[in-house]
Each structure stands twice: as structure tokens, then as C-alpha cells.
Residue frames relative to the residue before (quaternion, step in Angstrom):
aa qw qx qy qz dx dy dz
X 1.0000 0.0000 0.0000 0.0000 0.00 0.00 0.00
X 0.4164 -0.7266 0.4816 0.2583 3.62 -0.75 1.01
X 0.4768 -0.6700 0.4984 0.2743 3.50 -1.14 0.70
X 0.3323 -0.7510 0.5405 0.1830 3.60 -0.86 0.98
X 0.3675 -0.7269 0.5400 0.2121 3.53 -0.84 0.99
X 0.4467 -0.6798 0.5001 0.2972 3.64 -0.90 0.81
X 0.4972 -0.6424 0.4920 0.3132 3.53 -1.12 0.68
X 0.3474 -0.7314 0.5501 0.2046 3.50 -1.03 0.77
X 0.3016 -0.7568 0.5581 0.1576 3.52 -0.90 0.93
X 0.1217 0.7927 -0.5803 0.1418 3.50 0.23 1.29
X 0.3549 -0.7155 0.5599 0.2205 3.50 -0.94 0.85
X 0.4333 -0.6896 0.5150 0.2672 3.51 -0.97 0.85
X 0.3968 -0.6989 0.5388 0.2524 3.52 -0.99 0.81
X 0.4060 -0.7122 0.5219 0.2357 3.53 -0.92 0.96
X 0.3499 -0.7476 0.5268 0.2027 3.52 -0.86 0.93
X 0.7726 0.1538 -0.0906 0.6093 3.57 1.15 -0.65
X 0.5336 -0.6152 0.4492 0.3674 3.60 -1.04 0.59
X 0.5635 -0.6023 0.4496 0.3428 3.55 -1.17 0.62
X 0.4824 -0.6546 0.4815 0.3269 3.60 -1.01 0.68
X 0.5354 -0.6177 0.4655 0.3392 3.55 -1.12 0.61
X 0.4265 -0.7186 0.4921 0.2440 3.55 -0.98 0.84
X 0.7705 0.2434 -0.1572 0.5678 3.56 1.11 -0.51
X 0.4924 -0.6448 0.4997 0.3034 3.51 -1.21 0.56
X 0.5786 -0.5768 0.4238 0.3911 3.59 -1.10 0.49
X 0.6014 -0.5881 0.4064 0.3568 3.53 -1.15 0.67
X 0.0641 -0.7764 0.6268 0.0112 3.53 -0.97 0.94
X 0.6440 -0.4982 0.3894 0.4305 3.53 -1.24 0.22
X 0.2587 -0.7838 0.5491 0.1310 3.55 -0.79 1.04
X 0.4233 -0.6770 0.5393 0.2678 3.52 -1.08 0.75
X 0.5185 -0.6152 0.4673 0.3665 3.58 -1.02 0.62
X 0.3176 -0.7618 0.5387 0.1691 3.55 -0.95 0.91
X 0.5034 -0.6375 0.4835 0.3261 3.53 -1.14 0.57
X 0.6269 -0.5527 0.3807 0.3956 3.61 -1.13 0.50
X 0.6121 0.5690 -0.3583 0.4162 3.60 1.06 -0.64
X 0.6643 0.5048 -0.3235 0.4463 3.62 1.01 -0.68
X 0.6660 0.4755 -0.3012 0.4895 3.61 1.21 -0.37
X 0.4758 0.6962 -0.4303 0.3221 3.60 1.26 -0.12
X 0.4289 -0.6821 0.5358 0.2522 3.54 -1.12 0.74
X 0.2971 -0.7373 0.5781 0.1844 3.56 -0.90 0.94
X 0.1034 -0.8022 0.5878 0.0169 3.56 -0.77 1.06
X 0.3929 -0.6700 0.5731 0.2613 3.54 -1.32 0.35
X 0.1711 -0.7940 0.5791 0.0694 3.56 -0.65 1.14
X 0.2775 -0.7139 0.6203 0.1687 3.54 -0.87 1.01
X 0.2858 -0.8100 0.4891 0.1518 3.58 -0.21 1.28
X 0.6141 0.5596 -0.3517 0.4314 3.60 1.17 -0.39
X 0.7875 0.3174 -0.1579 0.5042 3.58 0.97 -0.84
X 0.4307 -0.7127 0.4585 0.3104 3.60 1.18 -0.41
X 0.5584 0.5809 -0.3857 0.4495 3.58 1.24 0.43
X 0.1718 -0.7801 0.5869 0.1324 3.60 -1.07 0.68
X 0.2643 -0.7692 0.5735 0.0971 3.52 -1.18 0.78
X 0.3778 -0.7377 0.5232 0.1982 3.57 -0.96 0.92
X 0.6505 -0.5192 0.3694 0.4132 3.62 -1.21 0.44
X 0.7696 0.3444 -0.2672 0.4666 3.55 -1.04 0.82
X 0.6111 0.5330 -0.3652 0.4572 3.58 1.23 -0.09
X 0.7317 -0.4815 0.2792 0.3935 3.56 -1.26 0.42
X 0.8036 0.3280 -0.1483 0.4740 3.59 0.78 -0.97
X 0.3677 0.7420 -0.4902 0.2719 3.62 1.22 0.18
X 0.8564 0.0261 -0.0723 0.5105 3.57 -0.54 1.22
X 0.6526 0.5685 -0.2955 0.4044 3.60 1.22 0.11
X 0.5485 0.5993 -0.4330 0.3906 3.62 1.13 -0.07
X 0.6401 -0.5779 0.3532 0.3627 3.54 -1.17 0.61
X 0.7918 0.1526 -0.0697 0.5873 3.60 0.91 -0.89
X 0.3884 0.7152 -0.5055 0.2866 3.55 -0.58 1.13
X 0.1552 -0.7671 0.6133 0.1064 3.51 -1.37 0.01
X 0.4686 -0.6511 0.5236 0.2870 3.54 -1.32 0.46
X 0.1729 0.7481 -0.6327 0.1012 3.54 -1.17 0.73
X 0.6048 -0.5376 0.4132 0.4177 3.56 -1.22 0.19
X 0.6284 -0.5522 0.3874 0.3874 3.54 -1.18 0.52
X 0.6347 0.5302 -0.3333 0.4528 3.59 1.00 -0.78
X 0.6586 0.4963 -0.3103 0.4730 3.61 0.96 -0.81
X 0.6315 0.5348 -0.3323 0.4526 3.59 1.03 -0.75
X 0.6578 0.4939 -0.3097 0.4769 3.58 0.97 -0.83
X 0.6500 0.5179 -0.3142 0.4589 3.59 0.98 -0.86
X 0.6871 0.4745 -0.2771 0.4753 3.58 1.08 -0.71
X 0.6042 -0.6071 0.3421 0.3864 3.61 1.24 -0.01
X 0.4936 0.6400 -0.4511 0.3785 3.60 1.22 0.14
X 0.1969 -0.7819 0.5778 0.1265 3.58 -1.18 0.50
X 0.6127 -0.5886 0.3969 0.3474 3.55 -1.24 0.55
X 0.5614 -0.5818 0.4634 0.3627 3.55 -1.22 0.53
X 0.4665 -0.7281 0.4385 0.2451 3.56 -0.82 1.02
X 0.7611 0.4134 -0.2137 0.4518 3.62 0.92 -0.82
X 0.5914 0.5815 -0.3801 0.4094 3.63 1.16 0.17
């Protein structure tokens, strides 16, 4: 039975440097309060809104997306168990 040679774990030498994943920091423009608003999913049937990352966000049968401030102004309230 022939003897199997072990594989060598040689790292390949990079010919070019890796590109940067992020851009260098630049001066940021001030953002308006509306762009920082959280978009919530409002269940129009129950009057409850759900925040991103929760179980029912965007998944109820009847609903719409709006900012959290608009949902509160319209009389909707947050889900209690989330």
C-alpha cells in the first residue's frame, strides 16, 4: 500500500493588498430628525405597532409602515409583550 503524503498547510502570499472594507471618515452632514426616525409596522386591525426585529414586524395581515412618531400621533400604541 503506497504511503500518503500529508498535505502542507502553506498560506498563499497575497500579491495585492486587500481592499479596505470601509471608507475613510469624512465630514458628516447633520441629519434631519425624520431620517433618524424608527420605522414601525402598524397592525391597522388591532391598533398596535411593532418595532423592527420583533416577531410580528411586517407580518400581520392588515397593516402599514410608518414612523414611530406618526404611529403615536395617529393613536396607535406599542405591543406590550415585545
